[in-house]
C-alpha positions as CSV (number, residue, x, y, z in Angstrom):
1,M,0.1,-0.1,0.0
2,D,2.3,2.8,-1.3
3,D,-0.4,5.4,-1.3
4,I,-2.3,5.0,2.0
5,A,-4.8,8.1,1.4
6,Q,-5.9,6.5,-1.8
7,A,-6.3,3.1,-0.2
8,A,-8.5,4.7,2.5
9,Q,-10.7,6.3,-0.1
10,T,-10.9,3.0,-2.1
11,I,-12.2,1.2,1.2
12,A,-14.5,4.3,2.1
13,K,-16.2,4.3,-1.3
14,F,-16.8,0.5,-1.2
15,L,-18.3,0.6,2.2
16,Q,-20.5,3.6,1.4
17,S,-21.9,1.8,-1.6
18,F,-22.3,-1.5,0.4
19,I,-24.0,0.4,3.2
20,S,-26.2,2.3,1.0
21,S,-27.4,-0.5,-1.1
22,G,-28.2,-2.7,1.9
23,G,-30.1,-0.2,3.8
24,L,-28.0,-0.8,6.8
25,R,-27.8,1.5,9.7
26,L,-24.0,1.7,10.2
27,R,-21.2,4.3,10.3
28,F,-17.5,3.5,10.0
29,R,-14.3,5.2,10.4
30,V,-11.0,4.4,8.6
31,K,-7.8,4.9,10.4
32,A,-4.5,4.9,8.9
33,R,-1.5,4.4,11.2
34,N,2.2,3.6,11.0
35,A,4.3,2.1,13.6
36,K,4.2,5.3,15.6
37,Q,0.4,5.3,15.6
38,R,-0.1,8.3,13.5
39,D,-3.7,8.5,12.8
40,A,-5.5,10.1,9.8
41,D,-9.3,9.4,10.0
42,L,-12.0,9.1,7.3
43,E,-15.5,9.1,8.6
44,D,-18.5,8.3,6.4
45,S,-22.3,7.6,7.1
46,A,-24.9,5.8,5.2
47,E,-27.6,7.9,6.8
48,Q,-25.8,11.2,5.6
49,S,-24.4,9.7,2.5
50,Q,-21.5,11.9,2.6
51,S,-17.8,11.3,2.6
52,R,-14.7,13.2,3.9
53,A,-11.3,13.1,2.4
54,A,-8.5,11.4,4.3
55,T,-5.5,13.4,5.4
56,A,-3.4,10.4,5.6
57,E,0.3,10.7,4.6
58,E,1.4,8.9,1.7
59,G,3.7,6.1,1.6
60,A,5.5,4.1,4.5
61,G,8.1,6.6,5.3
62,K,10.5,6.0,8.1
63,D,8.1,4.9,10.5
64,G,7.5,1.4,8.8
65,P,4.3,0.1,7.0
66,R,1.2,1.8,7.2
67,A,-2.0,-0.1,8.0
68,L,-5.7,0.7,7.7
69,Y,-8.1,-0.1,10.6
70,V,-11.9,0.1,10.0
71,E,-14.3,0.5,13.0
72,F,-18.1,0.1,12.5
73,T,-20.7,1.6,14.8
74,G,-24.4,1.7,14.6
75,P,-27.6,-0.5,15.4
76,D,-26.7,-3.0,12.6
77,T,-23.1,-4.0,13.9
78,T,-24.8,-7.1,15.2
79,L,-25.3,-8.2,11.6
80,L,-21.4,-8.1,10.9
81,I,-20.3,-9.9,13.9
82,S,-23.0,-12.6,13.9
83,R,-22.0,-16.3,12.9
84,N,-18.5,-15.7,14.2
85,G,-18.0,-12.5,12.2
86,E,-18.5,-13.9,8.9
87,L,-19.8,-10.8,7.1
88,L,-17.2,-8.7,8.9
89,N,-14.4,-11.1,7.6
90,A,-15.9,-11.2,4.2
91,L,-15.9,-7.3,3.9
92,E,-12.4,-7.3,5.0
93,H,-11.4,-9.9,2.5
94,I,-13.1,-8.0,-0.5
95,A,-11.3,-4.8,0.8
96,T,-7.9,-6.6,0.5
97,K,-8.8,-7.6,-3.1
98,L,-9.9,-4.1,-4.2
99,L,-6.4,-2.8,-2.9
100,R,-4.7,-5.8,-4.8
101,L,-2.7,-6.7,-1.7
102,E,-0.5,-9.7,-1.6
103,P,-1.2,-12.6,0.8
104,E,1.5,-11.4,3.0
105,Q,0.1,-7.8,3.0
106,Q,-3.4,-8.6,3.8
107,D,-2.7,-8.0,7.5
108,L,-2.3,-4.3,6.7
109,V,-6.3,-4.1,6.5
110,S,-8.3,-5.0,9.6
111,F,-12.1,-4.6,10.1
112,D,-13.7,-4.4,13.5
113,A,-17.2,-3.8,15.1
114,N,-17.9,-3.6,18.9
115,Q,-14.5,-4.8,19.6
116,F,-15.3,-8.2,18.2
117,K,-11.7,-8.6,16.9
118,V,-10.3,-7.6,20.1
119,N,-12.4,-10.1,22.2
120,R,-11.8,-12.7,19.5
121,D,-8.0,-12.3,19.8
122,R,-8.2,-12.5,23.6
123,Q,-10.1,-15.8,23.2
124,M,-7.5,-17.2,20.8
125,R,-4.7,-16.4,23.3
126,A,-6.5,-18.4,26.1
127,S,-7.2,-21.1,23.6
128,A,-3.7,-21.3,22.6
129,T,-2.5,-21.4,26.2
130,A,-5.0,-24.2,27.0
131,A,-4.0,-26.3,23.9
132,I,-0.3,-25.9,24.7
133,E,-0.7,-27.2,28.2
134,R,-2.9,-30.2,26.8
135,V,-0.6,-31.3,24.0
136,T,2.5,-31.0,26.4
137,T,0.6,-33.3,28.9
138,S,-1.0,-35.8,26.5
139,G,1.6,-36.1,23.9
140,H,-1.3,-35.9,21.1
141,P,-1.8,-33.2,18.6
142,H,-4.7,-30.8,19.0
143,A,-6.8,-29.2,16.1
144,F,-8.3,-25.9,16.2
145,P,-11.6,-25.0,14.6
146,P,-11.6,-23.7,11.1
147,M,-10.6,-20.0,10.9
148,N,-9.8,-17.4,8.3
149,S,-6.1,-16.7,7.2
150,R,-5.6,-13.8,9.5
151,E,-6.5,-15.9,12.5
152,R,-4.4,-18.8,11.4
153,R,-1.3,-16.5,11.2
154,M,-1.9,-15.0,14.4
155,L,-2.4,-18.5,16.2
156,H,0.7,-19.8,14.6
157,M,2.7,-17.0,16.2
158,L,1.1,-17.4,19.5
159,L,1.7,-21.2,19.5
160,A,5.4,-20.7,18.3
161,E,6.3,-19.2,21.6
162,S,5.8,-22.7,23.2
163,G,8.5,-24.3,20.8
164,L,5.9,-26.8,19.7
165,P,5.5,-27.6,16.0
166,T,2.2,-26.4,14.1
167,A,0.9,-26.9,10.6
168,S,-2.2,-26.0,8.9
169,S,-4.6,-28.6,7.4
170,G,-7.6,-28.7,5.2
171,E,-8.8,-26.5,2.3
172,G,-10.8,-23.3,1.8
173,P,-13.0,-22.1,4.8
174,G,-12.3,-25.5,6.3
175,R,-8.6,-24.9,6.9
176,F,-7.4,-25.1,10.5
177,V,-4.3,-25.2,12.6
178,V,-2.9,-28.0,14.3
179,L,-0.5,-28.1,17.3
180,Y,1.8,-31.2,17.5
181,P,3.6,-32.5,20.3
182,K,7.7,-31.8,20.3
183,G,9.4,-34.0,17.7
184,A,6.2,-34.9,15.8
185,D,6.3,-35.1,12.0
186,T,4.2,-32.4,10.8
187,S,4.6,-33.5,7.2
188,E,2.1,-36.4,7.8
189,P,-1.6,-36.1,7.3
190,F,-3.2,-35.2,10.6
191,N,-5.5,-38.1,10.3
192,S,-2.7,-40.6,10.7
193,Y,-2.4,-39.8,14.4
194,P,-4.3,-42.1,16.8
195,A,-5.7,-39.1,18.6
196,R,-7.8,-38.2,15.5
197,E,-10.2,-41.0,16.3
198,N,-11.2,-39.4,19.6
199,Q,-11.3,-35.9,18.2
200,A,-14.0,-34.8,16.0
201,P,-12.7,-33.2,12.6
202,P,-13.4,-29.5,12.3
203,R,-16.5,-28.8,10.8
204,R,-16.5,-27.3,7.3
205,H,-19.4,-25.3,6.4
206,D,-21.1,-25.9,3.0
207,A,-21.2,-23.1,0.6
208,N,-24.9,-23.4,0.2
209,Q,-25.4,-23.1,3.9
210,V,-23.5,-19.8,4.1
211,R,-25.5,-18.4,1.3
212,N,-28.8,-19.4,2.8
213,A,-27.7,-17.9,6.1
214,F,-27.3,-14.3,4.5
215,R,-30.4,-14.7,2.1
216,P,-33.3,-12.4,2.8
217,R,-36.3,-13.9,4.3
218,F,-39.7,-12.3,3.9
């Protein structure tokens, strides 16, 4: 993201169109920050249908890469964070595609509503701590529920502090992280471990189920 101000404008226009066309009661703020937390805010409202230009500095500069944080407020934020934040994550994913970010750059964009991501990250830290203790004690691998790429990367980093090996398994929306005991061969399929028989595999949502979940009902 070389031009942070342009990236903020692109996201703001996308969200304004999405909120207006959906008739949603949402407001959002786009914050552009570098490593020293310098902020440049861009606010918009579907009710007012007006936009403000961001005053973000362009480029990464000497303070490191710039990142964009989008905060939603309003009565309809519950729609964004329902079903484990599926709609919120989908909007974030579309934003990274609009900005043509490479996979390793996608963490530069983050959407949140009612501190859903903050609370989710706190839960992941607790889950990682419990899993480390479980794997260390039992000697068997532990599979986490399916999660998006951002959460998987964060989980890998949290688990790395334990010194235990990790790997991702599965495909698409069913991809999940596995924590292995020390010395385990992570190149082998996860279902080759005996503990797999006593541990239910992570559930993968059918595409039709996801579409039906957000289909308008009259």
